[in-house]
matplotlib code that plots the C-alpha trace (Angstrom):
import matplotlib.pyplot as plt

x = [138.6, 137.8, 135.6, 137.5, 136.6, 134.4, 137.0, 139.7, 137.2, 136.5, 140.3, 141.1, 138.0, 139.6, 143.0, 141.7, 139.7, 142.7, 145.1, 142.6, 142.1, 145.9, 146.2, 143.5, 145.0, 148.5, 146.9, 145.1, 148.5, 150.2, 147.5, 147.4, 151.2, 151.1, 148.5, 150.5, 153.6, 151.7, 149.9, 153.3, 154.8, 151.9, 152.1, 155.8, 155.3, 152.5, 154.3, 157.5, 158.2, 160.0, 161.2, 162.3, 166.2, 167.8, 169.2, 166.1, 166.0, 163.2, 160.8, 159.6, 163.2, 164.7, 166.8, 167.9, 168.7, 169.4, 168.2, 170.7, 169.4, 172.4, 169.8, 166.1, 167.0, 169.3, 168.1, 167.8, 170.6, 169.8, 172.8, 172.7, 174.3, 176.8, 178.0, 178.3, 180.5, 182.7, 183.0, 184.1, 186.8]
y = [-0.5, 1.7, 0.4, -0.8, 1.5, 0.2, 0.7, -1.2, -4.1, -4.1, -4.1, -7.1, -9.0, -8.3, -9.3, -12.6, -13.5, -12.6, -14.9, -17.7, -17.4, -17.1, -20.4, -22.0, -20.7, -22.0, -25.3, -25.5, -24.7, -27.5, -30.0, -28.8, -29.1, -32.7, -33.7, -32.6, -34.3, -37.6, -37.3, -36.6, -39.6, -41.8, -40.2, -41.0, -44.5, -45.4, -44.1, -46.0, -49.1, -51.9, -53.0, -49.6, -49.2, -45.9, -45.4, -46.0, -48.5, -48.3, -51.3, -51.3, -51.7, -53.9, -55.9, -52.9, -49.5, -48.5, -45.1, -43.2, -40.1, -38.0, -35.6, -34.8, -31.4, -32.9, -34.6, -38.4, -40.0, -43.3, -45.5, -49.1, -51.8, -52.2, -48.7, -48.8, -51.8, -50.0, -47.0, -49.3, -51.0]
z = [80.1, 77.2, 74.4, 71.3, 68.2, 65.7, 62.9, 64.9, 65.5, 61.8, 61.0, 63.3, 61.8, 58.3, 59.2, 60.7, 57.6, 55.5, 57.5, 57.4, 53.6, 53.1, 54.9, 52.9, 49.7, 50.6, 51.7, 48.3, 46.4, 48.3, 47.5, 43.9, 43.7, 45.2, 43.0, 39.9, 41.0, 41.5, 38.1, 36.5, 38.1, 37.0, 33.5, 33.1, 34.8, 32.2, 29.3, 29.8, 27.8, 29.4, 26.1, 24.7, 25.3, 26.2, 22.6, 20.6, 17.9, 15.3, 15.9, 12.2, 10.7, 13.4, 10.8, 8.6, 9.8, 13.4, 14.5, 16.6, 18.5, 20.0, 21.8, 21.1, 19.6, 17.0, 13.7, 14.0, 11.8, 10.0, 9.4, 8.0, 10.0, 7.3, 7.4, 11.1, 11.0, 8.0, 10.6, 13.4, 11.2]

ax = plt.figure().add_subplot(projection="3d")
ax.plot(x, y, z, "-o")
ax.set_aspect("equal")
plt.show()
């Protein structure tokens, strides 16, 4: 057998190191992604109010006006209960 040239030996060592660091990097990215997903789930779980309905009503003005929110982008409209009843008639 012929001896392996020094340059080729160095290239193989570099390739092996790059492959190892790539594997570690991918592993780290996966771990970070899992951590982020877990923390987002915990964040949403902690910030949910069981009492809060899907259509938000203002807790300060429970008796008087009702807040109706069509979408987060649209402006919130405040209608009094009597006005709603008039609209429904």
